[in-house]
C-alpha positions as CSV (number, residue, x, y, z in Angstrom):
1,M,-17.5,21.0,17.4
2,N,-21.4,21.6,16.7
3,W,-23.0,22.2,13.5
4,D,-23.4,26.0,13.9
5,E,-19.6,26.3,14.5
6,V,-18.8,24.2,11.4
7,K,-21.3,26.3,9.3
8,E,-19.5,29.4,10.2
9,L,-16.1,28.1,9.5
10,A,-17.3,26.5,6.1
11,P,-16.2,29.4,3.9
12,L,-12.6,29.4,5.5
13,Y,-12.4,25.7,5.3
14,A,-13.4,25.7,1.6
15,I,-10.4,27.9,0.6
16,G,-8.0,26.1,2.9
17,A,-7.5,29.2,5.2
18,L,-8.0,27.1,8.6
19,D,-5.0,25.8,10.6
20,A,-4.5,22.0,10.5
21,E,-6.2,21.3,14.0
22,T,-9.3,23.3,13.2
23,S,-9.5,21.6,9.8
24,R,-9.4,18.1,11.5
25,A,-12.1,19.2,13.9
26,V,-14.3,20.5,11.0
27,E,-13.8,17.1,9.1
28,A,-14.4,15.0,12.2
29,S,-17.7,16.8,12.8
30,L,-18.7,16.3,9.0
31,R,-18.2,12.5,9.3
32,Q,-21.0,12.6,11.8
33,A,-23.1,15.2,10.1
34,T,-26.4,14.5,8.2
35,P,-26.4,14.3,4.4
36,D,-28.0,17.8,4.1
37,Q,-25.2,19.2,6.3
38,Q,-22.5,17.5,4.4
39,R,-24.1,18.8,1.1
40,A,-24.0,22.4,2.4
41,I,-20.3,22.3,3.1
42,A,-19.7,20.5,-0.2
43,E,-21.4,23.5,-2.0
44,W,-18.9,26.0,-0.4
45,C,-16.1,23.8,-1.7
46,D,-17.6,23.8,-5.1
47,V,-17.9,27.6,-5.2
48,A,-14.3,27.8,-4.1
49,A,-13.1,25.6,-6.8
50,L,-15.0,27.3,-9.5
51,M,-14.0,30.8,-8.7
52,P,-10.7,30.8,-10.6
53,H,-12.5,29.9,-13.9
54,A,-14.7,32.9,-13.5
55,L,-11.6,35.3,-13.9
56,P,-10.5,36.6,-17.4
57,Q,-7.7,34.6,-19.1
58,E,-4.7,36.8,-20.1
59,S,-2.4,36.0,-23.0
60,P,1.3,37.0,-23.0
61,P,2.2,39.7,-25.3
62,A,3.5,38.7,-28.9
63,S,6.8,40.5,-28.3
64,L,7.7,38.4,-25.2
65,K,9.2,35.5,-27.3
66,A,11.5,37.8,-29.3
67,R,12.7,39.7,-26.2
68,L,13.4,36.4,-24.5
69,F,15.6,35.1,-27.4
70,D,17.6,38.5,-27.5
71,R,18.2,38.3,-23.8
72,I,19.7,34.8,-24.1
73,S,22.0,35.9,-26.9
74,V,23.3,38.9,-25.0
75,E,24.0,36.7,-21.9
76,S,25.8,34.2,-24.0
77,Q,28.2,36.8,-25.4
78,E,29.1,38.2,-22.1
79,T,29.9,34.9,-20.5
80,P,33.8,34.5,-20.5
81,I,35.3,31.4,-22.1
82,E,38.1,29.8,-20.3
83,T,41.1,28.9,-22.4
84,A,44.2,26.9,-21.5
85,T,47.3,29.2,-21.8
86,A,50.9,28.7,-20.8
87,E,51.5,30.4,-17.5
88,S,54.4,31.0,-15.4
89,E,55.2,29.1,-12.3
90,A,54.0,32.0,-10.1
91,E,50.7,32.4,-12.0
92,Q,50.0,28.7,-11.6
93,D,50.6,28.8,-7.8
94,A,48.3,31.8,-7.6
95,E,45.8,29.9,-9.5
96,R,45.9,27.0,-7.1
97,V,45.5,29.3,-4.1
98,A,42.7,31.0,-5.8
99,R,41.0,27.6,-6.4
100,K,41.1,26.9,-2.7
101,V,38.9,29.9,-1.9
102,L,35.3,29.3,-2.0
103,P,33.4,31.8,-4.0
104,F,30.6,33.7,-2.1
105,T,27.4,33.8,-3.8
106,P,24.7,35.9,-2.2
107,K,21.5,34.0,-1.6
108,R,18.7,34.9,-3.8
109,R,15.8,36.5,-2.0
110,I,12.6,34.4,-2.4
111,E,9.6,36.5,-3.0
112,L,6.1,35.0,-2.3
113,K,4.1,35.6,-5.4
114,I,0.4,35.0,-4.8
115,P,-1.5,34.5,-8.0
116,R,-3.8,37.4,-8.8
117,W,-6.9,35.0,-9.2
118,S,-6.3,33.7,-5.7
119,L,-6.6,37.1,-4.3
120,A,-9.7,37.7,-6.3
121,A,-11.2,34.4,-5.2
122,A,-10.5,35.1,-1.6
123,T,-12.2,38.5,-2.0
124,I,-15.3,37.2,-3.6
125,L,-15.5,34.4,-1.1
126,M,-15.1,36.9,1.7
127,T,-17.9,38.9,0.3
128,L,-20.2,36.0,0.0
129,T,-19.4,35.0,3.7
130,C,-20.1,38.5,4.8
131,S,-23.4,38.5,2.9
132,Y,-24.4,35.1,4.3
133,L,-23.6,36.2,7.9
134,L,-25.6,39.4,7.4
135,W,-28.6,37.6,6.0
136,Q,-28.4,35.1,9.0
137,N,-28.3,38.0,11.4
138,I,-31.3,39.6,9.9
139,H,-33.2,36.3,9.9
140,L,-32.4,35.7,13.6
141,K,-33.5,39.3,14.4
142,L,-36.7,38.7,12.6
143,Q,-37.3,35.4,14.3
144,N,-36.5,37.1,17.7
145,S,-39.0,40.0,16.8
146,A,-41.8,37.4,15.9
147,M,-41.1,35.4,19.1
148,T,-41.3,38.6,21.2
149,G,-44.6,39.6,19.6
150,E,-46.0,36.0,20.3
151,L,-44.9,36.1,23.8
152,G,-46.4,39.6,24.4
153,A,-49.7,38.3,22.9
154,L,-49.5,35.2,25.1
155,K,-48.8,37.4,28.2
156,R,-51.8,39.6,27.6
157,E,-54.0,36.5,27.3
158,V,-52.6,35.2,30.6
159,D,-53.1,38.6,32.2
160,D,-56.7,38.6,31.0
161,I,-57.2,35.1,32.3
162,V,-55.8,35.7,35.8
163,S,-57.5,39.2,36.2
164,P,-59.8,39.6,39.2
165,T,-62.7,40.4,36.8
166,T,-62.4,37.0,34.9
167,R,-64.6,34.1,35.5
168,I,-63.5,30.6,34.5
169,I,-66.2,28.3,33.4
170,A,-65.9,24.7,32.5
171,M,-67.8,23.0,29.7
172,A,-68.3,19.2,29.7
173,G,-69.0,16.9,26.9
174,D,-72.3,15.1,26.6
175,A,-72.6,13.5,23.1
176,A,-68.7,13.5,23.2
177,P,-67.8,12.7,26.8
178,Q,-64.0,12.9,26.2
179,A,-64.5,16.6,25.0
180,N,-64.0,19.4,27.4
181,A,-63.5,23.3,27.2
182,R,-62.7,26.3,29.5
183,I,-64.3,29.7,29.1
184,A,-62.3,32.6,30.4
185,W,-65.1,35.4,30.7
186,D,-63.7,38.9,31.1
187,T,-66.7,40.5,32.8
188,K,-65.3,44.0,32.4
189,T,-65.0,43.9,28.7
190,Q,-67.6,41.2,28.1
191,Q,-65.3,38.9,26.1
192,W,-65.1,35.2,25.9
193,F,-61.9,33.2,25.4
194,I,-62.9,29.6,24.8
195,Y,-60.3,26.8,24.8
196,I,-61.7,23.7,23.4
197,F,-60.1,20.2,23.7
198,D,-60.7,16.6,22.3
199,L,-63.8,17.5,20.3
200,P,-63.8,15.2,17.4
201,A,-63.6,16.6,13.9
202,P,-67.0,17.1,12.4
203,P,-68.1,15.2,9.1
204,S,-67.4,17.2,6.0
205,D,-71.0,18.2,5.6
206,K,-71.3,19.5,9.2
207,D,-70.0,22.2,11.5
208,Y,-70.0,22.8,15.3
209,Q,-72.1,25.8,16.5
210,L,-71.8,27.5,19.7
211,W,-75.0,29.0,21.3
212,Y,-75.8,31.6,23.9
213,V,-78.8,30.3,25.8
214,T,-81.0,32.7,27.5
215,K,-84.4,32.3,29.2
216,D,-86.2,33.2,26.1
217,A,-84.0,32.2,23.1
218,K,-81.0,30.4,21.8
219,I,-78.5,32.9,20.0
220,S,-75.9,31.8,17.6
221,A,-72.4,32.7,18.9
222,A,-70.0,31.0,16.4
223,V,-69.8,28.3,13.6
224,F,-66.4,26.5,14.0
225,R,-64.4,23.3,13.2
226,T,-61.5,21.7,15.2
227,D,-58.1,20.7,14.1
228,A,-56.6,17.0,14.0
229,Q,-56.1,17.1,17.7
230,G,-59.9,18.2,18.3
231,R,-58.6,21.6,19.5
232,T,-59.6,25.2,18.8
233,V,-59.7,28.7,20.4
234,L,-62.7,31.0,20.1
235,R,-62.6,34.7,21.0
236,L,-66.0,36.2,21.2
237,A,-67.6,39.6,22.2
238,L,-70.9,39.0,24.0
239,P,-73.7,41.0,22.3
240,P,-76.1,43.0,24.6
241,K,-79.0,40.7,23.6
242,A,-77.2,37.6,25.0
243,L,-76.2,39.3,28.2
244,A,-79.9,39.9,29.1
245,G,-80.8,36.7,30.9
246,L,-77.9,34.6,29.7
247,A,-78.2,31.2,31.6
248,A,-76.1,28.6,29.6
249,T,-73.9,28.0,26.7
250,A,-73.9,24.8,24.5
251,V,-72.2,23.4,21.3
252,T,-74.4,21.3,18.9
253,L,-73.6,19.7,15.5
254,E,-75.3,21.5,12.6
255,P,-75.4,21.5,8.8
256,K,-72.4,23.0,7.3
257,G,-72.4,26.8,7.6
258,G,-74.7,26.8,10.7
259,S,-78.3,27.1,11.4
260,P,-80.5,30.0,12.7
261,Q,-81.6,27.5,15.5
262,P,-80.4,24.2,16.8
263,T,-81.5,21.3,14.6
264,G,-80.7,18.5,17.1
265,D,-81.0,17.6,20.7
266,K,-77.4,16.5,21.4
267,F,-75.1,18.8,23.1
268,Y,-71.4,18.2,22.4
269,L,-70.3,20.6,25.0
270,K,-72.4,22.6,27.6
271,A,-72.2,24.7,30.7
272,A,-74.6,26.5,33.0
273,L,-73.8,30.0,33.7
């Protein structure tokens, strides 16, 4: 039995509503469960144990004791008292025959009386279970919706990359030989999707800066940093002034916040266009 099955059966297990075989299966799974999973089942058991204490306590009416003693007194007076009397021979014979006959006593009907607090506790626990399952269902639907949105966005990116109007350009490392990048250039919409890999994180007082290199100028495209794995993704719309005579693109290390023009001669990534 896996953890999801144990978790769904937890409320019924807590109130002892499972059959013996299922209870043993749940307990066998709990022996191999993690401490957090065992704690979750223990919390259900604690809730079930505390429910009776949440119900109002009822005291018997004050007249009950007097009524009980009156009932005992009446029943004592109605009970016949056997006395030994002199009987005739025939009466003694009849009595002996009567003694040989076994009296018939109808069996008392046993009624199953379920305490009222038990029914209330079961109702509360069932409500909590339904609420938990409803919350779990909503949570799963939200997760599914988020995953569907992410998959849709990824599909659109892939469609853009494999489009006939898309050019793929490789950028190589210079000052950082292990670094590399791929530019997916949508020539129809003039957008760049740049996927950067293995570019070392810059010092705290520096940022990376991407440049459009034309025949006449170096135009700032983006200021960025990389994550712990040296990765980042840039999405850029090429400006008209960059499209005129665009010959190359490059990444330099600049003071934090970027510079109007490159301050160094080292290229951490570069590609000719």
